[in-house]
Backbone atoms as SQL, in Angstrom:
CREATE TABLE atoms (id INTEGER PRIMARY KEY, chain TEXT, resi INTEGER, resn TEXT, atom TEXT, x REAL, y REAL, z REAL);
INSERT INTO atoms VALUES
  (1, 'A', 1, 'MET', 'N', -162.582, 42.726, -11.572),
  (2, 'A', 1, 'MET', 'CA', -163.069, 43.563, -12.656),
  (3, 'A', 1, 'MET', 'C', -164.290, 44.319, -12.145),
  (4, 'A', 2, 'SER', 'N', -164.343, 45.623, -12.405),
  (5, 'A', 2, 'SER', 'CA', -165.472, 46.422, -11.955),
  (6, 'A', 2, 'SER', 'C', -166.528, 46.512, -13.040),
  (7, 'A', 3, 'LYS', 'N', -167.711, 46.982, -12.636),
  (8, 'A', 3, 'LYS', 'CA', -168.823, 47.140, -13.580),
  (9, 'A', 3, 'LYS', 'C', -168.395, 48.021, -14.736),
  (10, 'A', 4, 'GLY', 'N', -168.745, 47.636, -15.939),
  (11, 'A', 4, 'GLY', 'CA', -168.414, 48.441, -17.104),
  (12, 'A', 4, 'GLY', 'C', -167.106, 48.074, -17.765),
  (13, 'A', 5, 'GLU', 'N', -166.269, 47.303, -17.057),
  (14, 'A', 5, 'GLU', 'CA', -165.014, 46.875, -17.657),
  (15, 'A', 5, 'GLU', 'C', -165.250, 45.628, -18.491),
  (16, 'A', 6, 'SER', 'N', -164.452, 45.488, -19.505),
  (17, 'A', 6, 'SER', 'CA', -164.546, 44.330, -20.381),
  (18, 'A', 6, 'SER', 'C', -163.359, 43.422, -20.139),
  (19, 'A', 7, 'VAL', 'N', -163.500, 42.171, -20.514),
  (20, 'A', 7, 'VAL', 'CA', -162.375, 41.243, -20.402),
  (21, 'A', 7, 'VAL', 'C', -161.380, 41.475, -21.528),
  (22, 'A', 8, 'ILE', 'N', -161.765, 42.246, -22.539),
  (23, 'A', 8, 'ILE', 'CA', -160.878, 42.571, -23.649),
  (24, 'A', 8, 'ILE', 'C', -160.218, 43.912, -23.352),
  (25, 'A', 9, 'GLU', 'N', -158.902, 43.911, -23.283),
  (26, 'A', 9, 'GLU', 'CA', -158.159, 45.125, -22.964),
  (27, 'A', 9, 'GLU', 'C', -158.482, 46.237, -23.960),
  (28, 'A', 10, 'GLY', 'N', -158.674, 47.453, -23.440),
  (29, 'A', 10, 'GLY', 'CA', -158.944, 48.602, -24.296),
  (30, 'A', 10, 'GLY', 'C', -160.403, 48.766, -24.668),
  (31, 'A', 11, 'THR', 'N', -161.259, 47.958, -24.038),
  (32, 'A', 11, 'THR', 'CA', -162.692, 48.084, -24.305),
  (33, 'A', 11, 'THR', 'C', -163.458, 48.235, -22.998),
  (34, 'A', 12, 'ALA', 'N', -164.688, 48.700, -23.120),
  (35, 'A', 12, 'ALA', 'CA', -165.596, 48.814, -21.981),
  (36, 'A', 12, 'ALA', 'C', -166.950, 48.278, -22.420),
  (37, 'A', 13, 'ILE', 'N', -167.763, 47.906, -21.453),
  (38, 'A', 13, 'ILE', 'CA', -169.102, 47.405, -21.746),
  (39, 'A', 13, 'ILE', 'C', -170.094, 48.561, -21.695),
  (40, 'A', 14, 'ASN', 'N', -170.852, 48.717, -22.761),
  (41, 'A', 14, 'ASN', 'CA', -171.912, 49.715, -22.832),
  (42, 'A', 14, 'ASN', 'C', -172.972, 49.320, -21.798),
  (43, 'A', 15, 'PRO', 'N', -173.244, 50.181, -20.797),
  (44, 'A', 15, 'PRO', 'CA', -174.190, 49.805, -19.745),
  (45, 'A', 15, 'PRO', 'C', -175.641, 49.723, -20.210),
  (46, 'A', 16, 'VAL', 'N', -175.946, 50.228, -21.388),
  (47, 'A', 16, 'VAL', 'CA', -177.323, 50.201, -21.888),
  (48, 'A', 16, 'VAL', 'C', -177.604, 48.911, -22.648),
  (49, 'A', 17, 'CYS', 'N', -176.773, 48.594, -23.650),
  (50, 'A', 17, 'CYS', 'CA', -177.064, 47.438, -24.509),
  (51, 'A', 17, 'CYS', 'C', -176.125, 46.260, -24.288),
  (52, 'A', 18, 'GLY', 'N', -175.034, 46.473, -23.533),
  (53, 'A', 18, 'GLY', 'CA', -174.116, 45.382, -23.238),
  (54, 'A', 18, 'GLY', 'C', -173.036, 45.132, -24.271),
  (55, 'A', 19, 'MET', 'N', -172.997, 45.958, -25.325),
  (56, 'A', 19, 'MET', 'CA', -171.963, 45.787, -26.355),
  (57, 'A', 19, 'MET', 'C', -170.591, 46.170, -25.811),
  (58, 'A', 20, 'SER', 'N', -169.561, 45.585, -26.389),
  (59, 'A', 20, 'SER', 'CA', -168.190, 45.953, -26.087),
  (60, 'A', 20, 'SER', 'C', -167.832, 47.158, -26.954),
  (61, 'A', 21, 'VAL', 'N', -167.275, 48.198, -26.324),
  (62, 'A', 21, 'VAL', 'CA', -166.960, 49.448, -27.020),
  (63, 'A', 21, 'VAL', 'C', -165.469, 49.738, -26.879),
  (64, 'A', 22, 'ALA', 'N', -164.797, 50.049, -27.987),
  (65, 'A', 22, 'ALA', 'CA', -163.382, 50.432, -27.944),
  (66, 'A', 22, 'ALA', 'C', -163.265, 51.780, -27.238),
  (67, 'A', 23, 'ILE', 'N', -162.409, 51.849, -26.229),
  (68, 'A', 23, 'ILE', 'CA', -162.243, 53.080, -25.459),
  (69, 'A', 23, 'ILE', 'C', -161.531, 54.137, -26.299),
  (70, 'A', 24, 'GLU', 'N', -160.464, 53.739, -26.970),
  (71, 'A', 24, 'GLU', 'CA', -159.708, 54.692, -27.789),
  (72, 'A', 24, 'GLU', 'C', -160.569, 55.144, -28.964),
  (73, 'A', 25, 'GLY', 'N', -160.728, 56.433, -29.082),
  (74, 'A', 25, 'GLY', 'CA', -161.502, 57.005, -30.176),
  (75, 'A', 25, 'GLY', 'C', -163.006, 56.976, -29.970),
  (76, 'A', 26, 'ALA', 'N', -163.447, 56.577, -28.779),
  (77, 'A', 26, 'ALA', 'CA', -164.888, 56.515, -28.508),
  (78, 'A', 26, 'ALA', 'C', -165.508, 57.901, -28.650),
  (79, 'A', 27, 'GLU', 'N', -166.652, 57.960, -29.314),
  (80, 'A', 27, 'GLU', 'CA', -167.344, 59.225, -29.545),
  (81, 'A', 27, 'GLU', 'C', -168.413, 59.513, -28.505),
  (82, 'A', 28, 'HIS', 'N', -168.960, 58.480, -27.896),
  (83, 'A', 28, 'HIS', 'CA', -170.093, 58.648, -26.986),
  (84, 'A', 28, 'HIS', 'C', -169.667, 58.222, -25.583),
  (85, 'A', 29, 'ILE', 'N', -169.436, 59.226, -24.721),
  (86, 'A', 29, 'ILE', 'CA', -168.918, 58.990, -23.377),
  (87, 'A', 29, 'ILE', 'C', -169.716, 59.832, -22.390),
  (88, 'A', 30, 'ALA', 'N', -169.990, 59.268, -21.226),
  (89, 'A', 30, 'ALA', 'CA', -170.612, 60.022, -20.139),
  (90, 'A', 30, 'ALA', 'C', -169.798, 59.763, -18.878),
  (91, 'A', 31, 'THR', 'N', -169.640, 60.785, -18.059),
  (92, 'A', 31, 'THR', 'CA', -168.941, 60.638, -16.788),
  (93, 'A', 31, 'THR', 'C', -169.958, 60.809, -15.668),
  (94, 'A', 32, 'ARG', 'N', -169.965, 59.862, -14.753),
  (95, 'A', 32, 'ARG', 'CA', -170.894, 59.904, -13.622),
  (96, 'A', 32, 'ARG', 'C', -170.136, 59.484, -12.379),
  (97, 'A', 33, 'GLU', 'N', -170.149, 60.353, -11.372),
  (98, 'A', 33, 'GLU', 'CA', -169.472, 60.089, -10.106),
  (99, 'A', 33, 'GLU', 'C', -168.026, 59.654, -10.327),
  (100, 'A', 34, 'GLY', 'N', -167.354, 60.324, -11.263),
  (101, 'A', 34, 'GLY', 'CA', -165.947, 60.078, -11.530),
  (102, 'A', 34, 'GLY', 'C', -165.639, 58.890, -12.427),
  (103, 'A', 35, 'ALA', 'N', -166.647, 58.134, -12.809),
  (104, 'A', 35, 'ALA', 'CA', -166.435, 56.966, -13.678),
  (105, 'A', 35, 'ALA', 'C', -166.891, 57.287, -15.095),
  (106, 'A', 36, 'LYS', 'N', -166.079, 56.882, -16.066),
  (107, 'A', 36, 'LYS', 'CA', -166.448, 57.079, -17.466),
  (108, 'A', 36, 'LYS', 'C', -167.220, 55.867, -17.961),
  (109, 'A', 37, 'HIS', 'N', -168.265, 56.142, -18.736),
  (110, 'A', 37, 'HIS', 'CA', -169.086, 55.098, -19.340),
  (111, 'A', 37, 'HIS', 'C', -169.067, 55.323, -20.841),
  (112, 'A', 38, 'TYR', 'N', -168.873, 54.250, -21.591),
  (113, 'A', 38, 'TYR', 'CA', -168.707, 54.324, -23.041),
  (114, 'A', 38, 'TYR', 'C', -169.908, 53.678, -23.730),
  (115, 'A', 39, 'PHE', 'N', -170.309, 54.278, -24.864),
  (116, 'A', 39, 'PHE', 'CA', -171.517, 53.846, -25.562),
  (117, 'A', 39, 'PHE', 'C', -171.234, 53.623, -27.036),
  (118, 'A', 40, 'CYS', 'N', -171.976, 52.701, -27.631),
  (119, 'A', 40, 'CYS', 'CA', -171.795, 52.364, -29.043),
  (120, 'A', 40, 'CYS', 'C', -172.482, 53.369, -29.959),
  (121, 'A', 41, 'SER', 'N', -173.426, 54.130, -29.432),
  (122, 'A', 41, 'SER', 'CA', -174.198, 55.050, -30.272),
  (123, 'A', 41, 'SER', 'C', -174.739, 56.206, -29.439),
  (124, 'A', 42, 'SER', 'N', -175.188, 57.239, -30.141),
  (125, 'A', 42, 'SER', 'CA', -175.807, 58.372, -29.448),
  (126, 'A', 42, 'SER', 'C', -177.120, 57.935, -28.802),
  (127, 'A', 43, 'ARG', 'N', -177.788, 56.964, -29.397),
  (128, 'A', 43, 'ARG', 'CA', -179.051, 56.472, -28.826),
  (129, 'A', 43, 'ARG', 'C', -178.816, 55.873, -27.438),
  (130, 'A', 44, 'CYS', 'N', -177.822, 54.993, -27.309),
  (131, 'A', 44, 'CYS', 'CA', -177.510, 54.404, -26.007),
  (132, 'A', 44, 'CYS', 'C', -177.054, 55.479, -25.029),
  (133, 'A', 45, 'HIS', 'N', -176.221, 56.402, -25.487),
  (134, 'A', 45, 'HIS', 'CA', -175.749, 57.495, -24.644),
  (135, 'A', 45, 'HIS', 'C', -176.926, 58.297, -24.103),
  (136, 'A', 46, 'ASP', 'N', -177.851, 58.669, -24.977),
  (137, 'A', 46, 'ASP', 'CA', -178.991, 59.489, -24.572),
  (138, 'A', 46, 'ASP', 'C', -179.922, 58.734, -23.626),
  (139, 'A', 47, 'GLN', 'N', -180.095, 57.446, -23.846),
  (140, 'A', 47, 'GLN', 'CA', -180.915, 56.644, -22.930),
  (141, 'A', 47, 'GLN', 'C', -180.280, 56.628, -21.544),
  (142, 'A', 48, 'PHE', 'N', -178.968, 56.461, -21.492),
  (143, 'A', 48, 'PHE', 'CA', -178.254, 56.452, -20.220),
  (144, 'A', 48, 'PHE', 'C', -178.408, 57.793, -19.512),
  (145, 'A', 49, 'ILE', 'N', -178.209, 58.882, -20.228),
  (146, 'A', 49, 'ILE', 'CA', -178.297, 60.222, -19.646),
  (147, 'A', 49, 'ILE', 'C', -179.690, 60.473, -19.073),
  (148, 'A', 50, 'SER', 'N', -180.723, 59.928, -19.720),
  (149, 'A', 50, 'SER', 'CA', -182.091, 60.159, -19.255),
  (150, 'A', 50, 'SER', 'C', -182.379, 59.483, -17.912),
  (151, 'A', 51, 'ASP', 'N', -181.671, 58.396, -17.586),
  (152, 'A', 51, 'ASP', 'CA', -181.897, 57.687, -16.321),
  (153, 'A', 51, 'ASP', 'C', -180.692, 56.815, -15.975),
  (154, 'A', 52, 'PRO', 'N', -179.571, 57.435, -15.590),
  (155, 'A', 52, 'PRO', 'CA', -178.343, 56.669, -15.346),
  (156, 'A', 52, 'PRO', 'C', -178.494, 55.585, -14.281),
  (157, 'A', 53, 'GLU', 'N', -179.256, 55.854, -13.232),
  (158, 'A', 53, 'GLU', 'CA', -179.393, 54.866, -12.156),
  (159, 'A', 53, 'GLU', 'C', -180.058, 53.578, -12.644),
  (160, 'A', 54, 'LEU', 'N', -180.985, 53.697, -13.578),
  (161, 'A', 54, 'LEU', 'CA', -181.639, 52.519, -14.143),
  (162, 'A', 54, 'LEU', 'C', -180.603, 51.584, -14.755),
  (163, 'A', 55, 'TYR', 'N', -179.670, 52.153, -15.515),
  (164, 'A', 55, 'TYR', 'CA', -178.678, 51.346, -16.223),
  (165, 'A', 55, 'TYR', 'C', -177.529, 50.915, -15.322),
  (166, 'A', 56, 'LEU', 'N', -177.123, 51.754, -14.390),
  (167, 'A', 56, 'LEU', 'CA', -176.024, 51.385, -13.499),
  (168, 'A', 56, 'LEU', 'C', -176.450, 50.322, -12.493),
  (169, 'A', 57, 'SER', 'N', -177.722, 50.321, -12.121),
  (170, 'A', 57, 'SER', 'CA', -178.218, 49.326, -11.166),
  (171, 'A', 57, 'SER', 'C', -178.504, 47.983, -11.829),
  (172, 'A', 58, 'GLY', 'N', -178.658, 48.001, -13.159),
  (173, 'A', 58, 'GLY', 'CA', -179.004, 46.784, -13.882),
  (174, 'A', 58, 'GLY', 'C', -180.501, 46.522, -13.897),
  (175, 'A', 59, 'ALA', 'N', -181.292, 47.450, -13.345),
  (176, 'A', 59, 'ALA', 'CA', -182.746, 47.270, -13.279),
  (177, 'A', 59, 'ALA', 'C', -183.375, 47.154, -14.664),
  (178, 'A', 60, 'HIS', 'N', -182.746, 47.768, -15.668),
  (179, 'A', 60, 'HIS', 'CA', -183.301, 47.670, -17.026),
  (180, 'A', 60, 'HIS', 'C', -183.284, 46.229, -17.537),
  (181, 'A', 61, 'LEU', 'N', -182.394, 45.420, -17.003),
  (182, 'A', 61, 'LEU', 'CA', -182.322, 44.017, -17.409),
  (183, 'A', 61, 'LEU', 'C', -183.502, 43.224, -16.855),
  (184, 'A', 62, 'ASP', 'N', -184.041, 43.664, -15.709),
  (185, 'A', 62, 'ASP', 'CA', -185.192, 42.996, -15.114),
  (186, 'A', 62, 'ASP', 'C', -186.443, 43.173, -15.963),
  (187, 'A', 63, 'ALA', 'N', -186.470, 44.219, -16.781),
  (188, 'A', 63, 'ALA', 'CA', -187.643, 44.517, -17.602),
  (189, 'A', 63, 'ALA', 'C', -187.716, 43.650, -18.855),
  (190, 'A', 64, 'VAL', 'N', -186.643, 42.933, -19.158),
  (191, 'A', 64, 'VAL', 'CA', -186.621, 42.082, -20.349),
  (192, 'A', 64, 'VAL', 'C', -187.455, 40.837, -20.076),
  (193, 'A', 65, 'GLU', 'N', -188.420, 40.596, -20.933),
  (194, 'A', 65, 'GLU', 'CA', -189.285, 39.431, -20.768),
  (195, 'A', 65, 'GLU', 'C', -188.558, 38.171, -21.223),
  (196, 'A', 66, 'ASP', 'N', -188.967, 37.045, -20.653),
  (197, 'A', 66, 'ASP', 'CA', -188.422, 35.769, -21.103),
  (198, 'A', 66, 'ASP', 'C', -188.867, 35.526, -22.536),
  (199, 'A', 67, 'VAL', 'N', -187.944, 35.073, -23.348),
  (200, 'A', 67, 'VAL', 'CA', -188.234, 34.780, -24.750),
  (201, 'A', 67, 'VAL', 'C', -188.683, 33.326, -24.839),
  (202, 'A', 68, 'PRO', 'N', -189.795, 33.066, -25.520),
  (203, 'A', 68, 'PRO', 'CA', -190.265, 31.684, -25.643),
  (204, 'A', 68, 'PRO', 'C', -189.221, 30.791, -26.313),
  (205, 'A', 69, 'GLU', 'N', -189.154, 29.553, -25.879),
  (206, 'A', 69, 'GLU', 'CA', -188.209, 28.593, -26.444),
  (207, 'A', 69, 'GLU', 'C', -188.423, 28.477, -27.950),
  (208, 'A', 70, 'GLY', 'N', -187.337, 28.425, -28.688),
  (209, 'A', 70, 'GLY', 'CA', -187.403, 28.313, -30.137),
  (210, 'A', 70, 'GLY', 'C', -187.438, 29.644, -30.854),
  (211, 'A', 71, 'THR', 'N', -187.448, 30.750, -30.091),
  (212, 'A', 71, 'THR', 'CA', -187.452, 32.081, -30.699),
  (213, 'A', 71, 'THR', 'C', -186.028, 32.481, -31.027),
  (214, 'A', 72, 'ASN', 'N', -185.821, 33.046, -32.186),
  (215, 'A', 72, 'ASN', 'CA', -184.484, 33.501, -32.595),
  (216, 'A', 72, 'ASN', 'C', -184.294, 34.940, -32.263);
């Protein structure tokens, strides 16, 4: 399975927030280097467009701070 693919057939993983997005009928799509990326919202799409390498590299995940134990 390649980056962005989901284990659920007909869906893709939003590279910004990690949500599963239905490919059929998707409204927010970006193509980069021949690969299509699907987004759950215009907000995620616009964030990706502003810095695609950040999201494709996974570096944005490094910026997430550890959540203290017991936090919901």
